[in-house]
N, C-alpha and C positions, 0 to 999 in steps of 0.2 A: 733665320726666322726670328720673329719678334718674341723675346723672352717674356715680356709682360702679357702678350696675347696667349702664349703657350700656357702660362700659369693660370690665366683666366679660364681657358678652355679646360685645363686639367681639373680645376676646382669645380667647374660646371659639370663635367662628366662624373664626378664623384658625389654629386648631390642626389639624394634619393628622389626628390621631386622631379628633377630633370630626367633621371633614369626611368621614372614612372611614365612620363609623357612619351619618351622614346619607345618603351616597351608597349605602351597602349597603341601607338600608331603602327608599330611593326606587327603587332598581333592582328590588328584590323586588316592590314595589307596582306598578311599571310592568309587570312580567311578569304579575302577576295581572290587571292591566287588559287586557293583551294577551289573556289567557284569556277574560275577559268579552266583549271585542269579537269574538274568534274564535267563541265560542259563539253570539253573536247573529247575526253576518253570514255565517258560513261553514258549509257542510254538513259533517257529521262526517267524511266521507271526504276533506275538503280542509283539515283542521286544520293538518297539518304544513306545507303550502304557504303558508298564511296566516301562520303563526308564523315561517317562514323568509324568505318573500319580500315580504310586504306590510307587516306591523306594524313591522319595524325601520326602515323609511323614514319613519315618522311620529314627530314629537316627542312627548315626554311630555305637554306642554300640549295638543297637537292631539288626542291620545288622550282626554284628560279632556273636551275640548270635544265630541268624538264621543259619549262616554258621556252627557254632559248632553243630547244630542239624541235619544238612544234613547227609544222610547216606554215607558219604565219608569214605574211608579207612584211619582211624586215624593213622595208622602205617606209612603212606607215609611221607617221610622227608618234602615234599612240604607242607603238611597239617600243621605240627608242626611249620614250618618256617612262613607260612602265618598267622596263628593265633597269634603267639608270636609277630610278627612284627606289625600286626594290633592293638593288644592290647597296645603295647608300644606307637605307634603313637597316638592312641586314648587318652591315659592318658596324654601324653605330650601336645597334642593339647588342651585338656581340661584345662590344667594349663595355657598355654599361651593365650588362647582365652577367658577364663572366670574369670581371676583374675587380678585386677589392680596392686596388689602387691603380691609377693610370699613370704610367711613366711619361716623362716629357718626350721620350723617343716615340712612344705610341701617339702622343698628341701631335708631334711633328709630322708623322706619317698621315694622320687624319687631315691635318691642315694642308698638306701637299695636294690632296684631292680637292679640286675646286668645288664640287658639289657638296662634299662634307664640310669644307671650309665655310661655305655659305650657310649650311644647316647649323653649324656651331657658332657662328659669329653674327648672324643677322636675325634680329627678333622677327618673328612672324614667318620666317623662311620654312621652319619645320612644318607648320600647319599648311602653308601654301604648297610645299612639295608633297606632303601627304595627300592633299586633295587632288592635286594634278596627277599623282600616281594612281589614286583610286579611279579617277575619271578615265585615265588611259586604259586601265584594266577593264573597266566597264565597256569601253569602246571595243576592246579586243574580243570580249565575250560576244559581241554583236556581229563579228565578222563572219563571212561565209566559211572561212577555214575552220572556225570553232564550231559552227553549226547552228548557233542560236539565231544568227542573222538570216538564215534561210527562211523562205516563205512558210514552211511547215513549223519552224522553230517557235516564233513568238505566239503562234496559235496554240501550241502545246502548253498545258497548264504547268508542267514542271519547268519549262523554259521561262514562262512568264514569272513564276515564283522565284526562280534563280535571279533574274534581272531585278526583281523587286527587292530581294534580300540584299543584293550588291549595292543598289542605289539607296537603301534605307539608312545606311550608316555613313553616307558621304557628308 
């Protein structure tokens, strides 16, 4: 691995402004993931209860694992994009949020992952990946497996509100 690149990334990961951007995007993605899980598991009249009482007690990683277990069409491009983006942001968020200093070993492991390498080394890649992941999650919410995409779903005020909330922070 390139030592200069590793040092550059190590310094980047330890900057508070960079950590703030990572945490902001990860938090927004986690909210959209909450919306997807709520749409799948909870009746429309119970959305608020689920969002307030249930999902906050689950970790971001656990929510991703629950999403992987949903009976969604795994062949959908949006499914693959959503999961890959969520996992990348989760890993990056965990590094910037939970480590006071980032070792070169950790940096090397991050750079070995092509998606994370791209997020860490290409300007604009983080926002692009964030937006693509948000769009993929919004598409998954609209699928028939989740239920918001059914004919009765979008006519339902709670379903329309959920879609509007998800698309409002793209």
